[in-house]
C-alpha positions in Angstrom: -55.4 -41.0 32.0 -58.1 -41.6 29.4 -61.2 -39.4 28.9 -64.3 -40.5 30.8 -66.8 -42.4 28.9 -70.5 -41.7 28.8 -73.6 -43.7 28.1 -73.6 -42.9 24.4 -70.5 -45.0 24.0 -72.6 -48.1 24.8 -76.0 -47.3 23.3 -75.8 -50.0 20.6 -74.9 -52.8 23.0 -77.4 -55.4 24.1 -78.0 -56.3 27.7 -75.8 -59.4 27.2 -73.0 -57.3 25.7 -73.2 -54.9 28.6 -72.9 -57.7 31.1 -69.9 -59.2 29.2 -68.1 -55.8 29.2 -68.8 -55.6 33.0 -67.4 -59.1 33.5 -64.2 -58.1 31.6 -63.8 -55.0 33.7 -64.3 -57.0 36.9 -61.6 -59.4 35.8 -59.3 -56.6 34.9 -59.8 -54.9 38.3 -59.0 -58.1 40.1 -55.6 -58.3 38.4 -52.7 -57.5 40.6 -50.9 -55.3 38.1 -53.7 -52.6 38.1 -52.6 -49.2 39.4 -54.8 -47.0 41.5 -55.6 -44.5 38.6 -56.5 -47.4 36.2 -58.5 -49.0 39.0 -60.5 -45.8 39.5 -61.2 -45.5 35.8 -62.2 -49.1 35.5 -64.5 -48.7 38.5 -66.2 -45.6 37.0 -66.7 -47.5 33.7 -68.1 -50.5 35.7 -70.6 -48.2 37.5 -71.8 -46.8 34.2 -72.1 -50.2 32.6 -74.0 -51.5 35.6 -76.5 -48.6 35.5 -77.0 -49.1 31.8 -77.6 -52.8 32.1 -80.0 -52.3 35.0 -81.9 -49.7 33.0 -82.1 -52.0 30.0 -83.4 -54.8 32.2 -86.0 -52.6 33.7 -87.2 -51.6 30.2 -87.5 -55.2 29.2 -89.3 -56.0 32.4 -91.8 -53.2 31.9 -92.4 -54.3 28.3 -93.1 -57.9 29.4 -95.4 -56.7 32.2 -97.3 -54.5 29.7 -97.7 -57.4 27.3 -99.0 -59.7 30.1 -101.4 -57.0 31.4 -99.8 -56.8 34.8 -99.8 -53.5 36.8 -96.1 -53.0 37.8 -97.2 -51.1 40.9 -99.4 -54.0 42.1 -98.1 -57.2 43.6 -98.9 -60.2 41.4 -101.4 -62.8 42.5 -100.2 -66.2 43.6 
C-alpha cells in the first residue's frame, strides 16, 4: 500500500492538469484488474483531486466576478 497523498503534492498543477489526472484515475478505476485496496487508494486520490479542482475553479470564478464588479452573493440581472 502506498502512502496517502495530500494537497501539497498537487499545488503546482493547473485546473486542466488536475482534471486530466482525475480522468486518468477514473479510467484506472474502471479497469477490471484493479484490486480492492488499489481501488480504495485511487478513490481517495480522486476525491482529493476533485476537491482541489473545485477549489481552483471557485477561486477563478471569484476573481472573474470581482473584475466584472458582480457581487457573488447577489443573483445577476438578466
